[in-house]
C-alpha positions as CSV (number, residue, x, y, z in Angstrom):
1,S,123.1,236.3,144.3
2,P,120.4,238.2,143.0
3,S,117.8,239.0,145.4
4,A,114.0,238.1,144.1
5,S,112.8,241.0,142.0
6,P,109.2,242.2,142.8
7,E,107.9,241.0,138.8
8,V,109.1,237.5,139.7
9,S,106.7,237.5,142.7
10,Q,103.7,238.8,140.9
11,V,103.4,236.5,138.0
12,E,99.5,237.1,137.2
13,E,99.4,232.9,136.2
14,T,101.8,230.4,136.7
15,Y,104.6,230.2,134.1
16,E,105.3,226.7,133.1
17,I,108.5,225.4,131.4
18,G,109.1,222.2,130.1
19,L,113.1,220.8,130.4
20,V,114.1,218.5,128.4
21,Q,117.6,217.1,128.8
22,Y,119.2,215.1,126.0
23,K,120.8,212.3,128.3
24,E,122.1,211.4,131.8
25,H,125.8,212.5,132.2
26,T,127.8,214.8,134.8
27,A,128.1,217.9,132.2
28,L,124.4,218.1,131.7
29,N,123.5,216.7,135.4
30,S,125.1,219.9,136.5
31,L,123.9,222.4,134.4
32,R,120.5,221.5,134.6
33,E,120.7,221.9,138.7
34,A,122.6,225.0,138.0
35,F,119.6,226.2,136.2
36,M,117.4,225.3,138.6
37,G,118.8,226.4,141.7
38,R,119.5,229.7,139.9
39,L,115.7,230.0,139.3
40,E,115.4,229.3,143.4
41,E,117.7,232.2,143.8
42,W,115.7,234.5,141.9
43,G,112.7,233.5,143.9
44,C,110.8,231.8,141.2
45,D,109.2,228.6,143.3
46,E,106.6,226.8,142.4
47,S,103.7,228.8,142.4
48,Q,105.1,231.4,139.8
49,V,107.0,228.6,137.7
50,K,106.2,224.7,137.3
51,I,108.5,223.0,135.8
52,D,108.0,219.6,134.2
53,Y,111.3,217.7,133.9
54,Q,111.9,214.7,130.8
55,N,115.2,212.9,129.9
56,A,115.2,211.4,126.7
57,G,118.1,208.9,127.0
58,G,120.3,209.9,124.4
59,D,117.5,208.7,121.9
60,P,116.6,211.7,119.2
61,A,113.5,210.5,118.6
62,Q,112.8,210.3,122.3
63,A,113.5,214.2,123.0
64,A,111.0,214.3,119.7
65,E,108.6,212.7,121.1
66,I,109.0,214.7,124.8
67,C,109.0,217.7,123.2
68,S,105.7,217.5,121.1
69,G,104.0,216.4,124.3
70,F,105.3,220.0,125.5
71,V,103.9,222.1,122.9
72,Q,100.4,219.9,123.1
73,Q,100.1,220.7,126.7
74,E,101.1,224.2,125.5
75,V,103.7,225.2,127.8
76,D,104.9,228.8,127.4
77,M,108.6,228.2,127.3
78,I,110.7,224.8,126.5
79,V,114.3,224.7,127.8
80,A,116.7,222.2,126.2
81,I,119.9,221.1,127.4
82,A,122.4,219.9,124.9
83,T,122.7,220.2,120.8
84,P,120.4,217.0,120.0
85,A,117.3,218.2,122.4
86,A,117.5,222.3,121.3
87,Q,116.8,220.5,117.5
88,A,113.5,218.4,119.0
89,A,112.4,221.3,120.7
90,I,113.1,224.0,117.7
91,T,111.4,221.4,115.4
92,A,108.4,220.9,117.6
93,A,107.4,224.0,118.7
94,E,108.6,225.5,115.1
95,G,104.8,228.1,114.3
96,T,103.3,227.8,117.8
97,G,103.2,230.1,120.7
98,V,106.2,227.8,122.7
99,T,109.2,230.3,123.4
100,V,112.7,227.5,123.1
101,L,115.8,228.1,125.3
102,F,118.6,226.1,125.1
103,T,122.0,226.0,126.8
104,G,124.6,223.3,126.5
105,V,124.9,223.6,122.5
106,G,128.6,224.5,122.2
107,E,128.1,225.6,118.1
108,V,125.3,227.7,117.6
109,S,125.6,227.2,113.8
110,A,124.4,222.9,114.2
111,L,121.3,224.6,114.6
112,G,120.5,225.7,112.1
113,L,118.2,228.8,113.1
114,E,115.9,231.1,110.9
115,D,114.9,234.5,111.8
116,G,111.6,234.5,113.0
117,Q,111.7,231.3,115.3
118,K,111.1,232.3,118.5
119,V,114.6,231.0,119.9
120,T,117.3,231.9,122.1
121,G,119.7,230.6,124.3
122,V,123.6,230.1,125.9
123,A,126.4,228.9,123.6
124,S,129.1,228.1,124.3
125,P,131.6,227.3,121.7
126,T,135.4,225.1,122.4
127,P,137.8,227.3,122.1
128,V,140.0,224.5,119.5
129,N,142.6,227.0,118.4
130,S,143.8,227.6,122.2
131,L,143.2,224.2,122.8
132,V,145.6,223.4,120.0
133,D,148.2,225.7,120.4
134,L,148.5,224.1,124.2
135,A,148.3,220.8,122.8
136,V,151.2,221.8,120.6
137,Q,153.1,223.7,123.1
138,S,152.9,221.5,125.2
139,D,154.4,218.4,123.0
140,S,157.0,220.2,120.7
141,A,157.4,216.9,118.5
142,L,153.2,216.8,118.1
143,Q,152.8,216.1,114.2
144,T,149.8,213.6,114.0
145,L,146.4,214.4,115.9
146,G,143.6,212.1,116.4
147,L,139.7,213.0,116.1
148,L,137.2,211.0,117.8
149,Y,134.1,211.7,117.9
150,D,129.9,211.3,117.0
151,A,129.3,212.2,113.4
152,G,125.9,211.6,114.1
153,E,125.6,214.8,116.6
154,P,125.5,218.2,115.3
155,G,127.5,220.1,117.5
156,A,130.4,217.8,118.1
157,L,130.6,217.4,114.2
158,A,130.8,221.2,113.2
159,E,133.3,221.6,116.3
160,A,135.8,218.8,114.7
161,E,135.3,221.0,111.3
162,R,136.7,223.7,113.2
163,V,139.6,221.7,114.7
164,K,140.4,220.3,111.1
165,S,140.7,223.1,109.5
166,Y,142.9,225.3,112.5
167,C,145.0,221.8,111.9
168,S,145.8,222.6,108.3
169,E,146.6,225.8,109.0
170,L,149.4,224.2,111.5
171,G,150.4,221.7,109.1
172,L,149.2,219.3,111.7
173,T,148.0,216.2,110.3
174,V,144.5,215.0,111.1
175,V,143.7,211.1,111.7
176,E,139.9,210.8,112.5
177,S,137.7,207.5,114.1
178,T,133.6,208.8,114.4
179,V,131.1,206.3,116.6
180,A,127.8,206.0,116.7
181,S,127.5,205.1,120.6
182,E,129.2,204.6,123.7
183,E,130.1,201.1,123.1
184,E,132.2,201.6,120.1
185,A,134.6,204.9,122.3
186,Q,137.3,202.5,124.2
187,Q,137.8,200.1,121.2
188,A,138.2,203.1,118.8
189,A,140.3,205.2,120.6
190,T,142.6,202.1,121.6
191,E,142.7,201.8,117.5
192,L,143.2,205.4,116.6
193,C,145.9,206.5,120.1
194,A,148.6,203.3,117.9
195,Q,148.5,206.2,115.0
196,V,148.7,209.8,117.1
197,D,150.7,212.0,118.8
198,A,147.4,213.5,120.5
199,L,144.1,212.6,121.3
200,Y,141.4,215.7,120.9
201,T,137.5,214.7,120.8
202,P,134.7,217.8,120.7
203,A,131.8,218.0,123.2
204,D,130.4,215.2,122.3
205,S,127.6,213.2,124.9
206,T,127.5,209.8,122.6
207,I,131.9,209.9,124.2
208,A,131.3,211.7,127.3
209,P,129.5,208.9,129.0
210,A,132.8,206.2,127.9
211,A,135.1,208.8,128.9
212,A,136.9,206.7,131.5
213,Q,137.2,203.7,129.5
214,V,138.7,206.4,126.6
215,A,141.3,207.8,129.1
216,E,142.2,204.2,129.8
217,A,143.2,203.6,126.3
218,A,144.9,206.8,125.4
219,K,147.0,206.7,129.5
220,A,148.1,202.6,128.3
221,A,149.6,204.0,124.7
222,G,150.7,207.4,126.4
223,V,148.5,209.4,124.6
224,P,147.8,212.9,125.9
225,W,143.7,213.4,125.2
226,Y,142.4,217.0,124.9
227,T,138.4,217.8,124.8
228,G,135.8,220.2,125.0
229,D,134.2,219.2,128.0
230,A,136.0,219.3,131.7
231,S,133.1,216.3,132.6
232,M,135.5,214.4,130.4
233,V,139.0,215.9,132.5
234,Q,136.7,214.7,135.5
235,A,137.1,210.9,134.1
236,G,140.6,211.3,133.5
237,A,141.4,212.5,130.1
238,L,144.2,215.3,130.5
239,A,142.8,218.5,129.3
240,S,139.4,220.7,128.4
241,M,138.7,224.3,128.0
242,G,135.8,226.9,128.1
243,S,132.9,227.2,130.6
244,T,131.4,224.6,133.1
245,G,127.8,222.7,133.4
246,R,127.7,225.2,135.8
247,E,128.2,228.4,134.1
248,M,125.8,227.8,131.1
249,G,123.1,226.6,134.1
250,V,123.8,229.9,135.3
251,A,123.2,231.8,132.7
252,A,120.5,230.0,131.2
253,A,118.5,230.8,134.5
254,D,119.1,234.3,134.4
255,M,117.3,234.8,131.0
256,A,114.6,232.5,131.6
257,V,113.3,234.6,134.3
258,Q,113.7,238.0,131.8
259,L,111.3,236.5,129.8
260,I,109.1,234.9,132.4
261,Q,109.4,238.7,133.8
262,G,107.6,239.6,130.5
263,Q,110.5,240.4,128.4
264,E,110.0,240.7,124.5
265,L,112.3,237.8,122.8
266,A,114.3,240.4,121.2
267,Q,115.2,241.8,124.1
268,V,117.3,238.7,125.3
269,P,119.0,237.9,122.2
270,V,121.5,234.5,122.1
271,S,124.5,234.8,124.5
272,T,127.5,233.3,124.0
273,L,130.2,232.7,126.5
274,E,133.2,232.7,125.2
275,S,135.7,230.9,128.1
276,T,139.7,229.8,127.8
277,D,139.2,228.8,131.1
278,L,141.4,225.5,131.3
279,S,140.8,222.2,133.3
280,V,143.6,219.9,133.8
281,N,143.7,216.0,135.4
282,Q,146.5,216.1,137.5
283,T,147.2,212.5,138.1
284,T,146.8,212.3,133.9
285,L,149.5,214.5,133.6
286,N,151.4,213.4,136.0
287,A,151.9,209.7,133.8
288,L,152.6,211.0,130.9
289,T,156.1,211.7,129.6
290,G,156.9,214.5,127.2
291,V,154.5,215.7,127.8
292,T,154.8,219.5,129.5
293,F,152.1,222.4,130.3
294,P,153.4,226.0,130.3
295,A,153.7,227.2,134.6
296,E,151.5,229.6,133.7
297,A,149.0,227.6,132.4
298,L,148.9,225.9,135.1
299,Q,148.9,228.6,137.9
300,T,145.5,229.8,136.5
301,A,144.0,225.9,135.9
302,Y,141.1,224.5,137.6
303,L,142.7,221.0,138.9
304,Y,141.1,217.6,138.9
305,Q,143.2,215.3,141.3
């Protein structure tokens, strides 16, 4: 772990961070905890860095209100966890002196960033092609892929577009089902699984809290469920690829410390975590017939029981 550097310990006045998390769920919580823990490792205690943490409860209007409040408090930085929170922070901070640092964002394109904005952060796109390739390798009979996501969530929508584009290159048929709330997820999954050979959900904070119910529907139909978020695998989805919440939280904290120490924003550009780390739910895999993962993929995979 990094040793506390003298610059952090000698901050002239307390640096104020408004921390906004879009909603409660495992992946976002572990990201926030990793962010806070890493700041502590850097030696940022309350005399140097003051953090006001707020949770938007999955409501975009609430996220906007929280971020406007942070701007009125004249915080030095808003740290925003998940794409909808990042969008709210960028809008609220536009034209002010407040810096925005986002994390838990898969698709930077979904943020619509423009030159001159005081915005940076950590992006961790799902390696869509590698994950779809794995699905195809694991089931030679795979011809139709079901896409289940919330089209109102820009990050999920952008990832879904990449899935569709790659499937068309491979000649796979895509059947889409979009939901607007987590309550709709299980029913939508049940209907979709009746029509497809495999199911795919992007990193999506509407589906994630309902992951256990969706996993149940997929299991009942004998359909493998692939996703862009390891927390859904923990809840019963078959497999995911990409960075963990912990990695994203640590990377964001390291960037925050550079800015707290007075580095110019231009010196701390958006960082992209490219990872094809595989997470697999062993119980789900054992229950599926007709799906066989390559042995070398499983050797390096993180296995949930």
